[in-house]
N, CA, C and O of each residue as an XYZ file, in Angstrom:
876
protein
N       2.772     13.757    -12.936
C       4.580     14.652    -12.480
C       4.515     14.249    -11.320
O       3.581     14.047    -10.543
N       6.259     14.084    -11.231
C       6.345     13.486     -9.940
C       7.672     14.248    -10.021
O       8.221     14.887    -10.918
N       8.011     13.924     -8.657
C       9.494     14.554     -8.023
C       9.690     13.980     -6.930
O       8.778     13.604     -6.194
N      11.565     13.772     -6.567
C      11.947     13.060     -6.053
C      12.745     14.309     -4.798
O      13.737     14.986     -5.071
N      12.162     14.335     -3.748
C      12.622     15.130     -2.806
C      13.980     14.635     -2.343
O      14.241     13.433     -2.394
N      15.142     15.825     -1.743
C      16.335     15.212     -0.942
C      16.266     15.699      0.407
O      15.782     16.775      0.758
N      16.888     14.653      1.272
C      16.754     15.257      2.429
C      17.296     16.306      2.933
O      18.099     16.179      3.857
N      16.997     17.435      2.474
C      17.758     18.752      3.282
C      17.160     19.251      4.157
O      17.895     19.551      5.098
N      15.895     19.543      4.326
C      15.371     20.495      5.071
C      14.144     19.682      5.750
O      13.647     18.695      5.208
N      13.666     20.251      7.114
C      12.772     19.125      7.995
C      11.555     20.004      7.890
O      11.394     21.180      8.218
N      10.663     19.041      7.293
C       9.584     19.913      7.256
C       8.363     19.141      8.503
O       8.584     17.933      8.586
N       7.466     19.500      9.207
C       6.631     18.949      9.716
C       5.718     17.498      9.530
O       4.545     17.841      9.682
N       5.752     16.658      9.379
C       5.206     15.551      8.379
C       3.784     15.895      8.881
O       3.413     16.817      9.607
N       3.087     14.885      8.285
C       1.384     14.461      8.729
C       1.535     13.957      9.864
O       2.506     13.207      9.960
N       0.745     14.141     11.016
C       0.301     13.183     12.157
C      -0.158     11.627     11.620
O      -0.954     11.338     10.727
N       0.330     11.088     12.158
C      -0.030      9.818     11.898
C      -1.412      9.230     12.392
O      -1.767      8.118     12.003
N      -2.243     10.036     13.314
C      -3.713      9.951     13.688
C      -4.503     10.689     12.643
O      -5.683     10.860     12.952
N      -4.104     11.194     11.410
C      -4.635     11.875     10.600
C      -4.717     10.788      9.587
O      -5.564     11.186      8.788
N      -4.336      9.772      9.249
C      -3.665      8.408      8.330
C      -4.757      7.065      8.481
O      -4.565      6.387      9.491
N      -5.661      6.708      7.750
C      -6.072      5.661      7.326
C      -5.592      4.554      6.737
O      -5.780      4.583      5.521
N      -4.920      3.370      7.211
C      -4.226      2.182      6.071
C      -5.273      1.685      5.780
O      -6.343      1.377      6.304
N      -4.676      1.653      4.649
C      -5.662     -0.035      4.028
C      -4.918     -0.787      3.421
O      -4.069     -0.475      2.586
N      -5.295     -2.195      3.945
C      -4.710     -3.499      3.303
C      -4.822     -4.120      2.485
O      -5.153     -5.202      2.968
N      -4.760     -4.234      1.183
C      -5.118     -4.394      0.079
C      -4.827     -6.032     -0.018
O      -3.706     -6.503      0.175
N      -5.872     -6.742     -0.308
C      -5.962     -8.395      0.192
C      -7.387     -8.490     -1.073
O      -8.296     -9.280     -0.820
N      -7.433     -7.915     -1.956
C      -8.775     -8.115     -2.797
C      -8.085     -9.065     -3.909
O      -8.823     -9.592     -4.741
N      -7.092     -9.232     -3.938
C      -6.391     -9.618     -5.777
C      -7.203    -11.532     -6.069
O      -7.683    -12.246     -5.188
N      -7.090    -11.830     -7.451
C      -7.377    -13.506     -7.605
C      -6.078    -14.020     -6.814
O      -6.285    -15.030     -6.140
N      -5.231    -13.682     -6.791
C      -3.829    -14.606     -6.407
C      -3.702    -15.663     -7.485
O      -3.599    -16.858     -7.211
N      -3.714    -15.023     -9.146
C      -3.436    -15.861    -10.019
C      -2.403    -16.701     -9.664
O      -2.594    -17.882     -9.373
N      -1.149    -16.087     -9.669
C       0.423    -16.502     -9.558
C       0.816    -17.439     -8.062
O       1.877    -17.994     -7.777
N      -0.314    -17.371     -7.372
C      -0.298    -18.289     -6.601
C      -1.322    -19.598     -6.052
O      -1.590    -20.178     -5.000
N      -1.768    -19.647     -7.804
C      -2.823    -20.974     -8.124
C      -4.301    -20.521     -7.767
O      -5.126    -21.434     -7.815
N      -4.629    -19.654     -7.525
C      -6.124    -18.715     -7.192
C      -6.273    -18.808     -5.389
O      -7.404    -18.793     -4.904
N      -5.041    -18.903     -4.484
C      -4.927    -18.922     -3.266
C      -5.241    -17.784     -3.035
O      -4.912    -16.927     -3.856
N      -5.907    -17.444     -1.962
C      -6.141    -15.621     -0.861
C      -4.832    -15.381     -0.630
O      -4.465    -15.983      0.379
N      -3.997    -14.770     -1.131
C      -2.814    -14.529     -0.848
C      -2.829    -13.761      0.917
O      -1.951    -14.186      1.669
N      -3.690    -12.816      1.414
C      -3.737    -12.591      2.973
C      -4.105    -13.327      3.662
O      -4.338    -12.869      4.780
N      -4.377    -14.822      3.473
C      -4.608    -16.083      3.991
C      -3.584    -16.793      4.160
O      -3.578    -17.800      4.868
N      -2.387    -16.259      3.394
C      -0.969    -17.679      3.557
C      -0.771    -17.431      4.782
O      -1.312    -16.557      5.460
N       0.160    -18.342      5.153
C       0.754    -17.800      6.043
C       2.668    -17.311      5.947
O       3.470    -17.787      5.144
N       2.879    -16.569      6.708
C       4.401    -15.966      6.985
C       4.454    -16.247      8.402
O       3.690    -15.781      9.246
N       5.459    -17.082      8.607
C       6.110    -17.294      9.876
C       5.511    -17.157     10.831
O       5.758    -16.574     11.887
N       4.361    -17.919     10.340
C       3.468    -18.415     11.359
C       2.074    -18.057     11.222
O       1.092    -18.705     11.581
N       2.140    -16.723     10.545
C       0.674    -15.847     10.862
C       0.608    -15.450      9.459
O       1.551    -15.133      8.734
N      -1.221    -15.540      9.040
C      -1.523    -14.805      8.152
C      -1.098    -13.769      7.531
O      -1.001    -12.786      8.266
N      -0.792    -13.599      6.409
C       0.267    -12.613      5.842
C      -0.745    -11.276      6.089
O      -0.189    -10.348      6.677
N      -2.022    -11.083      5.750
C      -2.651     -9.928      5.925
C      -2.687     -9.633      7.623
O      -2.455     -8.534      8.127
N      -2.964    -10.630      8.223
C      -2.496    -10.135      9.797
C      -1.365     -9.478      9.834
O      -1.397     -8.268     10.058
N       0.124    -10.289      9.577
C       1.346     -9.627      9.961
C       1.168     -8.240      9.506
O       1.686     -7.379     10.217
N       0.229     -7.679      7.954
C       0.739     -6.676      7.490
C      -0.355     -5.763      8.891
O       0.066     -4.882      9.640
N      -1.577     -6.259      8.872
C      -1.814     -5.303     10.291
C      -0.927     -5.212     11.566
O      -0.746     -4.161     12.182
N      -0.522     -6.123     11.820
C       0.496     -5.754     12.842
C       1.752     -4.861     12.965
O       2.221     -4.212     13.900
N       2.190     -5.097     11.462
C       3.235     -3.780     11.281
C       3.091     -2.548     10.793
O       3.944     -1.682     10.594
N       1.700     -2.543     10.580
C       0.974     -1.142     10.066
C       0.293     -0.508     10.986
O       0.319      0.705     10.777
N      -0.557     -0.928     12.302
C      -1.091     -0.438     13.250
C      -0.456      0.622     13.500
O      -0.961      1.720     13.264
N       0.645      0.499     13.972
C       1.220      1.061     15.008
C       1.875      2.358     14.267
O       2.629      3.106     14.888
N       1.565      2.558     13.006
C       1.981      3.768     11.917
C       1.251      4.882     11.480
O       1.586      5.974     11.021
N      -0.245      4.147     11.826
C      -1.063      4.873     11.348
C      -2.588      5.307     12.338
O      -2.602      4.679     13.397
N      -3.485      5.996     12.200
C      -4.701      6.097     12.952
C      -5.828      5.317     13.545
O      -6.301      5.058     14.651
N      -6.057      5.035     12.125
C      -7.062      3.918     11.557
C      -6.687      3.556     10.663
O      -6.000      4.193      9.864
N      -7.280      1.704     10.509
C      -6.905      0.516      9.633
C      -8.064     -0.039      9.248
O      -9.128     -0.028      9.867
N      -7.762     -0.655      7.924
C      -8.999     -1.616      7.207
C      -8.199     -2.003      5.955
O      -7.501     -1.425      5.122
N      -8.803     -3.776      6.315
C      -8.675     -4.166      5.060
C      -9.554     -4.714      4.042
O     -10.669     -5.193      4.246
N      -8.783     -4.571      2.609
C     -10.113     -4.343      1.256
C      -9.473     -6.349      1.205
O      -8.333     -6.812      1.248
N     -10.609     -6.917      1.118
C     -10.829     -8.435      0.776
C     -12.080     -8.569      0.060
O     -12.847     -7.611     -0.036
N     -12.393     -9.969     -0.570
C     -12.970    -10.175     -1.594
C     -13.359    -11.532     -1.486
O     -14.196    -12.046     -2.227
N     -12.650    -12.231     -0.402
C     -12.745    -13.784     -0.174
C     -12.898    -13.754      1.430
O     -12.600    -12.726      2.038
N     -13.361    -14.886      2.096
C     -12.999    -14.610      3.228
C     -13.162    -14.168      4.169
O     -12.502    -14.428      5.175
N     -14.096    -13.371      4.102
C     -14.622    -11.844      4.721
C     -14.490    -12.252      6.207
O     -13.669    -11.721      6.955
N     -15.503    -13.404      6.661
C     -15.576    -13.587      8.498
C     -14.089    -13.713      8.617
O     -13.657    -13.074      9.576
N     -13.254    -14.297      7.979
C     -12.062    -14.740      8.470
C     -10.905    -13.028      8.572
O     -10.186    -12.636      9.491
N     -11.157    -12.495      7.392
C     -10.203    -11.127      7.767
C     -11.095    -10.371      8.946
O     -10.477     -9.731      9.797
N     -12.541    -10.438      9.003
C     -13.236    -10.016     10.281
C     -12.682    -10.016     11.622
O     -12.643     -9.097     12.439
N     -12.072    -11.745     11.741
C     -11.777    -11.876     12.705
C     -10.592    -10.798     13.772
O     -10.550    -10.300     14.897
N      -9.725    -10.897     12.452
C      -8.554     -9.605     13.031
C      -8.854     -8.242     13.905
O      -8.090     -7.426     14.421
N     -10.220     -8.338     13.856
C     -10.820     -7.094     14.702
C     -10.843     -5.791     13.618
O     -11.622     -5.030     14.191
N     -10.489     -5.215     12.564
C     -10.898     -4.455     12.118
C     -11.615     -4.251     10.906
O     -11.867     -5.253     10.235
N     -11.996     -3.117     10.497
C     -13.285     -3.227      9.368
C     -12.708     -4.133      7.770
O     -11.627     -4.166      7.182
N     -13.781     -4.642      7.570
C     -13.314     -5.117      6.156
C     -14.592     -4.950      5.352
O     -15.772     -5.060      5.685
N     -13.724     -4.505      3.622
C     -14.949     -3.989      2.829
C     -14.106     -4.942      1.404
O     -12.930     -5.234      1.182
N     -15.406     -5.194      0.672
C     -15.141     -5.425     -0.524
C     -14.815     -4.742     -1.519
O     -14.993     -3.525     -1.454
N     -14.304     -5.271     -2.600
C     -14.258     -3.938     -3.822
C     -15.358     -3.125     -3.990
O     -16.501     -3.542     -3.804
N     -15.112     -2.032     -4.316
C     -16.657     -1.323     -5.266
C     -16.865     -1.963     -6.315
O     -16.032     -2.459     -7.073
N     -18.264     -1.970     -6.400
C     -19.114     -2.917     -7.040
C     -18.947     -2.051     -8.549
O     -19.480     -2.726     -9.430
N     -18.333     -0.690     -9.131
C     -18.513     -0.211    -10.046
C     -17.436     -0.755    -10.901
O     -17.521     -0.575    -12.116
N     -16.552     -1.322    -10.466
C     -15.510     -1.860    -11.193
C     -15.681     -3.319    -11.449
O     -15.095     -3.742    -12.445
N     -16.340     -4.131    -10.774
C     -16.238     -5.102    -11.583
C     -15.548     -6.217    -10.235
O     -15.097     -5.696     -9.215
N     -15.550     -7.524    -10.384
C     -15.102     -8.346     -9.790
C     -13.202     -8.251     -9.805
O     -12.747     -8.236    -10.948
N     -12.553     -8.214     -9.105
C     -11.215     -8.460     -8.840
C     -10.791     -7.457    -10.353
O     -10.372     -7.721    -11.480
N     -11.172     -6.229     -9.614
C     -10.415     -5.102    -10.684
C      -9.194     -4.691    -10.248
O      -8.977     -3.567    -10.703
N      -7.998     -5.219     -9.351
C      -7.420     -5.117     -9.292
C      -6.763     -3.709     -8.233
O      -7.636     -3.436     -7.409
N      -6.133     -3.250     -8.144
C      -5.297     -2.253     -6.855
C      -6.163     -1.161     -7.068
O      -6.617     -0.841     -5.969
N      -6.436     -0.716     -7.616
C      -6.924      0.890     -7.821
C      -8.581      0.458     -7.377
O      -9.164      1.439     -6.915
N      -9.317     -0.618     -7.417
C     -10.493     -1.052     -6.654
C     -10.272     -0.970     -5.502
O     -11.206     -0.642     -4.771
N      -9.244     -1.180     -5.053
C      -8.987     -1.280     -3.100
C      -8.749      0.129     -3.158
O      -9.693      0.696     -2.608
N      -7.903      0.939     -3.581
C      -7.802      2.264     -3.207
C      -9.417      2.980     -3.315
O      -9.805      3.635     -2.347
N     -10.287      2.827     -4.484
C     -11.690      3.716     -4.525
C     -11.983      2.982     -3.451
O     -11.685      3.719     -2.511
N     -12.502      1.693     -2.897
C     -12.851      1.282     -1.687
C     -12.525      2.256     -0.452
O     -13.199      3.212     -0.070
N     -11.168      1.706      0.138
C     -10.468      2.685      1.033
C     -10.767      4.396      0.754
O     -10.940      5.079      1.763
N     -10.830      5.116     -0.682
C     -11.421      6.095     -0.475
C     -12.788      6.472      0.339
O     -13.129      7.117      1.331
N     -13.373      5.650     -0.720
C     -14.875      5.698     -0.266
C     -15.394      5.402      1.500
O     -16.511      5.590      1.983
N     -14.175      4.901      2.161
C     -14.423      4.527      3.484
C     -14.220      5.490      4.616
O     -15.028      5.762      5.504
N     -12.927      5.993      4.430
C     -12.027      6.754      4.524
C     -12.134      7.951      5.435
O     -12.117      9.010      4.808
N     -12.259      8.093      6.972
C     -13.000      9.248      8.058
C     -11.621      9.970      8.511
O     -11.656     10.507      9.618
N     -10.301     10.051      7.711
C      -9.544     10.797      8.011
C      -8.612     11.778      6.366
O      -8.264     11.468      5.226
N      -8.594     12.594      6.949
C      -8.059     13.817      5.839
C      -6.918     12.569      4.951
O      -7.212     12.674      3.761
N      -5.897     11.597      5.097
C      -5.355     10.887      4.368
C      -5.475      9.280      4.243
O      -6.067      8.773      5.196
N      -5.075      8.482      3.359
C      -5.474      7.566      2.784
C      -3.546      6.483      3.023
O      -2.958      7.136      2.160
N      -3.133      6.102      3.215
C      -2.206      5.027      2.795
C      -2.669      3.828      2.602
O      -3.429      3.302      3.416
N      -2.201      3.133      1.300
C      -2.493      1.749      1.148
C      -0.929      1.052      0.794
O       0.075      1.611      0.352
N      -1.191     -0.653      1.241
C       0.040     -1.272      1.392
C      -0.726     -2.660      0.881
O      -1.730     -3.100      1.442
N      -0.072     -3.296     -0.309
C      -0.312     -4.862     -0.280
C      -0.083     -5.730      0.642
O       1.013     -5.660      1.199
N      -0.930     -6.662      1.013
C      -0.829     -7.855      1.612
C       0.034     -8.888      1.350
O      -0.280    -10.010      1.747
N       1.363     -8.674      0.585
C       2.211     -9.954      0.221
C       3.682     -9.278      0.303
O       4.559     -9.820     -0.370
N       3.968     -8.322      0.949
C       4.618     -7.457      1.254
C       5.065     -7.363      2.378
O       5.049     -6.221      2.838
N       5.569     -8.352      3.166
C       5.662     -8.485      4.375
C       6.647     -7.952      5.297
O       6.499     -8.256      6.480
N       7.513     -7.298      5.011
C       8.860     -6.849      5.708
C       8.605     -5.495      5.070
O       9.704     -4.970      5.250
N       8.144     -4.933      4.679
C       7.728     -3.330      4.443
C       8.112     -2.348      5.827
O       7.690     -2.511      6.972
N       8.813     -1.551      5.454
C       9.846     -0.562      6.962
C       8.972     -0.536      7.996
O       7.773     -0.781      7.865
N       9.379     -0.318      8.781
C       8.575      0.022      9.983
C       8.230      1.244     10.210
O       7.272      1.669     10.856
N       9.449      2.070      9.380
C       9.086      3.602      9.384
C       8.094      4.066      7.889
O       7.764      5.248      7.794
N       7.694      3.130      6.846
C       7.285      3.421      5.961
C       6.169      5.063      6.426
O       6.378      6.273      6.341
N       5.248      4.390      6.806
C       4.662      5.980      7.253
C       4.969      7.282      7.659
O       4.394      8.330      7.365
N       5.754      7.126      8.231
C       6.935      8.765      8.805
C       7.367      9.164      7.634
O       7.162     10.325      7.278
N       7.943      8.399      6.951
C       8.976      8.570      5.829
C       7.837      9.690      4.692
O       7.867     10.884      4.393
N       7.108      8.758      4.405
C       6.287      9.284      3.435
C       4.868     10.425      3.828
O       3.972     10.925      3.148
N       5.182     10.473      5.005
C       3.979     11.884      5.395
C       5.138     13.027      5.115
O       4.879     14.058      4.495
N       6.617     12.686      5.712
C       7.602     13.791      5.485
C       7.276     14.407      4.176
O       6.830     15.554      4.146
N       7.420     13.898      3.368
C       8.060     14.321      2.052
C       6.698     14.502      1.474
O       6.605     15.607      0.940
N       5.634     13.804      1.401
C       4.158     14.521      1.057
C       4.186     15.902      1.634
O       3.983     16.920      0.972
N       4.454     15.864      2.934
C       4.006     17.402      3.453
C       5.076     18.391      3.084
O       4.790     19.588      3.112
N       6.391     17.965      2.710
C       7.549     18.775      2.118
C       6.852     19.577      0.949
O       6.656     20.785      0.814
N       6.391     17.953     -0.245
C       6.052     18.783     -1.229
C       4.830     19.422     -1.368
O       4.758     20.324     -2.202
N       3.969     19.165     -0.789
C       2.382     19.594     -1.090
C       2.008     18.875     -1.759
O       1.536     19.401     -2.767
N       1.957     17.856     -1.744
C       2.026     16.498     -2.639
C       0.438     16.351     -2.710
O      -0.270     16.785     -1.801
N      -0.164     15.617     -4.013
C      -1.440     15.414     -3.462
C      -1.095     13.102     -3.293
O      -1.738     12.159     -2.831
N      -0.230     13.218     -3.745
C       0.392     11.628     -3.570
C       1.682     11.405     -3.463
O       2.388     11.976     -4.294
N       2.371     10.507     -2.406
C       3.402     10.299     -2.083
C       3.441      8.503     -2.531
O       2.658      7.643     -2.128
N       4.314      8.368     -3.236
C       4.699      6.617     -3.879
C       6.203      6.251     -3.060
O       6.991      7.168     -2.828
N       6.441      5.159     -2.746
C       7.400      4.778     -2.163
C       8.604      4.307     -3.403
O       8.271      3.986     -4.544
N       9.684      4.336     -3.034
C      10.205      3.632     -4.221
C      11.749      3.063     -3.296
O      12.340      3.423     -2.278
N      11.900      2.132     -4.209
C      12.945      1.100     -3.883
C      13.915      0.480     -4.817
O      13.494     -0.001     -5.869
N      15.726      0.435     -4.397
C      16.607      0.357     -5.180
C      16.556     -1.289     -6.122
O      16.643     -2.149     -5.245
N      16.476     -1.819     -7.186
C      16.561     -2.917     -7.582
C      17.974     -3.636     -7.666
O      19.041     -3.274     -7.170
N      17.756     -4.474     -8.242
C      19.283     -5.049     -8.162
C      20.207     -4.547     -8.745
O      21.361     -4.801     -8.403
N      19.920     -3.707     -9.774
C      21.295     -2.907    -10.501
C      21.203     -1.636     -9.931
O      21.597     -0.723    -10.657
N      20.654     -1.237     -8.471
C      20.681     -0.284     -8.068
C      19.684      1.208     -7.932
O      19.518      2.097     -7.098
N      19.200      0.872     -9.209
C      18.477      2.077     -9.709
C      16.943      1.974     -8.978
O      16.424      0.860     -9.042
N      16.155      3.075     -8.271
C      15.233      2.934     -7.969
C      13.997      2.879     -8.867
O      13.735      3.556     -9.861
N      13.258      1.845     -8.234
C      11.964      1.471     -9.055
C      10.527      2.208     -8.210
O      10.563      1.995     -6.998
N       9.919      2.613     -8.446
C       8.899      3.382     -7.751
C       7.572      2.185     -7.398
O       7.116      1.600     -8.381
N       7.219      1.981     -6.565
C       5.976      0.697     -5.762
C       4.925      1.477     -5.436
O       4.721      2.045     -4.364
N       3.961      1.473     -6.874
C       2.998      2.418     -6.292
C       2.150      1.955     -5.890
O       1.202      2.735     -5.806
N       1.892      0.666     -5.444
C       0.903      0.137     -4.355
C       1.083      0.675     -2.729
O       0.321      0.589     -1.766
N       2.110      1.120     -2.845
C       2.676      1.889     -1.496
C       2.083      3.619     -1.776
O       2.717      4.592     -2.183
N       1.009      3.528     -1.475
C       0.687      5.400     -1.589
C       0.010      5.539     -0.723
O      -0.778      4.760     -0.186
N       0.371      6.959     -0.438
C      -0.272      7.967      0.740
C      -0.913      9.436     -0.430
O      -0.513     10.252     -1.260
N      -1.935      9.047      0.162
C      -2.705     10.349     -1.092
C      -4.138     11.022      0.094
O      -4.538     10.362      1.053
N      -4.678     12.369     -0.265
C      -5.177     12.849      0.602
C      -6.895     12.279     -0.336
O      -7.223     12.050     -1.500
N      -7.625     12.265      1.145
C      -8.999     11.902      0.932
C      -9.975     12.285     -0.102
O     -11.015     11.683     -0.369
N      -9.458     13.504     -0.729
C      -9.892     13.992     -1.661
C     -10.103     13.634     -3.196
O     -10.711     14.184     -4.114
N      -9.440     12.626     -3.097
C      -8.996     12.382     -4.760
C     -10.126     11.241     -5.067
O     -10.130     10.596     -6.116
N     -10.885     11.108     -4.236
C     -11.806      9.865     -4.822
C     -12.552     10.235     -5.843
O     -12.949      9.240     -6.450
N     -13.087     11.679     -6.510
C     -13.537     12.205     -7.601
C     -13.148     11.781     -8.618
O     -13.820     11.225     -9.487
N     -11.513     12.097     -8.617
C     -10.397     12.042     -9.894
C      -9.885     10.243     -9.850
O      -9.104      9.837    -10.710
N     -10.229      9.643     -9.163
C     -10.154      8.419     -9.304
C     -11.320      7.792     -9.997
O     -10.984      7.187    -11.015
N     -12.689      7.768     -9.708
C     -13.864      7.678    -10.077
C     -13.846      8.454    -12.004
O     -14.435      7.998    -12.984
N     -13.288      9.228    -11.952
C     -13.274      9.814    -13.616
C     -12.069      8.771    -14.372
O     -12.147      8.253    -15.485
N     -11.007      8.667    -13.418
C      -9.906      7.873    -14.295
C     -10.746      6.818    -14.809
O     -11.104      6.778    -15.986
N     -11.070      5.943    -13.914
C     -11.848      4.641    -13.813
C     -12.509      4.713    -14.756
O     -11.932      4.209    -15.720
N     -13.748      5.211    -15.053
C     -14.873      5.307    -15.888
C     -14.253      5.206    -17.263
O     -14.612      4.489    -18.198
N     -13.155      6.147    -17.197
C     -12.345      6.606    -18.958
C     -11.872      5.179    -19.149
O     -11.534      4.914    -20.303
N     -11.770      4.120    -18.176
C     -10.603      3.007    -18.703
C      -9.604      2.731    -17.973
O      -9.062      1.634    -18.108
N      -9.103      3.718    -16.975
C      -8.143      3.541    -16.311
C      -7.892      2.576    -15.441
O      -8.800      2.393    -14.630
N      -6.727      1.730    -15.317
C      -6.496      0.889    -14.339
C      -4.899      0.694    -13.880
O      -4.554     -0.302    -13.244
N      -4.198      1.480    -14.169
C      -2.975      1.599    -14.162
C      -2.555      2.912    -12.509
O      -2.938      4.080    -12.571
N      -1.985      2.521    -11.594
C      -2.120      3.538    -10.749
C      -1.215      4.283    -11.097
O      -1.359      5.416    -10.638
N       0.026      4.093    -11.967
C       0.988      5.220    -11.705
C       0.413      6.070    -13.034
O       0.848      7.215    -13.153
N      -0.469      5.618    -13.969
C      -1.139      6.332    -15.026
C      -2.006      7.982    -14.371
O      -2.026      9.151    -14.756
N      -2.707      7.098    -13.052
C      -3.628      7.981    -12.417
C      -2.971      9.110    -11.688
O      -3.075     10.222    -12.206
N      -2.308      8.995    -10.562
C      -0.829      9.584    -10.167
C      -0.265     10.386    -10.883
O      -0.114     11.558    -10.537
N       0.054     10.026    -11.743
C       1.019     11.055    -12.791
C       0.100     12.258    -13.084
O       0.620     13.243    -13.609
N      -1.187     12.273    -12.802
C      -2.105     13.205    -13.213
C      -2.344     14.763    -12.078
O      -2.979     15.818    -12.084
N      -1.373     14.022    -11.214
C      -1.212     14.758    -10.324
C      -0.102     15.320     -9.643
O       0.892     14.810    -10.161
N       0.305     16.244     -8.593
C       1.412     16.314     -8.069
C       1.687     15.409     -7.243
O       0.981     15.277     -6.243
N       2.719     14.626     -7.465
C       3.375     13.555     -7.177
C       4.656     13.238     -6.587
O       5.605     12.996     -7.334
N       4.825     13.207     -5.013
C       6.447     12.697     -4.904
C       7.081     11.450     -4.786
O       6.337     10.532     -4.439
N       8.264     11.177     -4.984
C       8.572      9.779     -4.977
C       9.727      9.504     -3.699
O      10.861      9.983     -3.716
N       9.212      8.684     -2.668
C       9.896      9.114     -1.404
C      10.922      7.301     -1.807
O      10.482      6.170     -2.014
N      11.994      7.710     -1.769
C      13.202      6.790     -1.556
C      13.582      6.052     -0.574
O      13.851      6.604      0.493
N      13.698      4.536     -0.716
C      14.034      3.714      0.498
C      15.184      2.935      0.091
O      15.344      1.741     -0.163
N      16.068      4.121      0.106
C      17.421      3.359     -0.157
C      18.550      3.856      1.009
O      19.714      3.745      0.624
N      18.446      4.157      1.785
C      19.282      4.834      3.022
C      19.971      3.677      3.264
O      19.606      2.699      2.611
N      21.170      3.490      4.289
C      22.323      2.752      4.190
C      21.596      1.306      5.079
O      21.885      0.117      4.942
N      20.466      2.021      6.099
C      20.208      0.969      7.139
C      18.946      0.612      6.534
O      18.287      0.008      7.380
N      18.184      0.742      5.213
C      16.847      0.370      4.588
C      17.656     -1.341      4.405
O      18.820     -1.621      4.120
N      16.274     -2.379      4.758
C      16.541     -3.539      4.690
C      15.898     -3.911      2.807
O      14.738     -3.743      2.430
N      17.093     -4.437      1.925
C      16.851     -4.463      1.109
C      15.536     -5.558      0.520
O      15.048     -5.730     -0.597
N      15.308     -6.073      1.660
C      14.248     -7.181      1.049
C      12.690     -6.104      1.317
O      11.596     -6.457      0.879
N      12.869     -4.994      1.982
C      11.332     -4.390      2.266
C      10.470     -4.486      1.385
O       9.462     -5.037      1.828
N      10.390     -4.182      0.253
C       9.717     -4.266     -0.847
C       9.348     -5.483     -1.432
O       8.448     -5.461     -2.272
N       9.934     -6.633     -1.109
C      10.037     -7.547     -2.127
C       8.837     -8.302     -1.940
O       8.749     -8.970     -0.910
N       7.664     -8.307     -2.971
C       6.384     -8.969     -2.832
C       6.402    -10.409     -3.400
O       6.826    -10.633     -4.533
N       5.763    -11.726     -2.292
C       5.769    -12.905     -2.422
C       4.766    -12.746     -3.653
O       3.739    -12.106     -3.429
N       4.977    -13.298     -5.009
C       3.638    -13.624     -5.976
C       3.190    -14.684     -5.866
O       2.009    -14.991     -6.026
N       4.380    -15.616     -5.479
C       4.093    -17.402     -5.511
C       4.621    -17.859     -4.269
O       5.581    -17.319     -3.720
N       3.708    -19.333     -3.597
C       4.022    -19.686     -2.385
C       5.638    -19.880     -2.551
O       6.112    -19.334     -1.555
N       6.617    -20.363     -3.283
C       8.045    -20.470     -3.448
C       8.160    -18.937     -3.121
O       8.529    -18.651     -1.981
N       7.901    -17.989     -3.943
C       8.700    -16.653     -3.235
C       8.295    -16.441     -1.627
O       9.032    -15.885     -0.812
N       7.234    -16.887     -1.391
C       6.520    -16.398      0.123
C       7.287    -17.343      0.862
O       7.522    -16.823      1.952
N       7.837    -18.583      0.792
C       8.459    -19.708      1.308
C      10.082    -19.378      1.620
O      10.714    -19.444      2.674
N      10.534    -18.951      0.105
C      11.686    -18.140     -0.003
C      12.004    -16.568      0.798
O      13.178    -16.329      1.078
N      11.421    -16.003      0.988
C      11.777    -14.964      1.784
C      11.441    -15.209      3.070
O      12.011    -14.552      3.942
N      10.410    -16.242      3.451
C      10.498    -16.268      5.161
C      11.922    -17.346      5.471
O      12.563    -17.318      6.521
N      12.143    -18.043      4.582
C      13.466    -18.912      5.367
C      14.990    -18.428      5.447
O      15.957    -19.089      5.824
N      14.942    -16.583      4.819
C      15.649    -15.708      4.825
C      15.462    -14.852      6.145
O      16.420    -14.169      6.507
N      14.340    -14.840      6.860
C      14.331    -14.285      8.248
C      15.484    -14.997      9.104
O      15.775    -16.192      9.157
N      15.956    -14.077      9.649
C      16.985    -14.290     10.900
C      16.605    -15.535     11.750
O      17.280    -15.840     12.734
């Protein structure tokens, strides 16, 4: 069940210190020729490190979910955890969600992918505001497509850390899609379509060509 909230009332948002961020860098990188996405350079910095630097000021704690090059990820100075073994190797983003929920020591968890380097600097603040206003179980970011229609970005997801049991049950029943899981709970969609929002904010680089294209458009 989803709802999109109008910006009509002011509610006290969740405190950033109550939120743990998890950077999802555990995929196969199939469309990047099997390369480890998080280790590909963006503007001279590995994507996962770029994401870490962008997300760290927005949350209280932070971790990385990775399945390869663990020592390289550990050199970034935050905890690194591979996918939960219960779902097998490279089981998709929900495996990273499960890992984050298993390791989270704060009341809330926020997931971000490593391949979307220009996500908003106020991502967490806006998602936390909407989450608190709706008294939701999940908040999911949404960004406009080229046709102007808002499209949910389910990998950018804020949730209560008490959702682990629900996720275990969902995956045991064969579920693998984020939106199919969140649809079982109270979910608020958070639009990032204000006049000052970067149109590239939720562009994810699936190939090296797309990554270089995005990099070339930087000011």
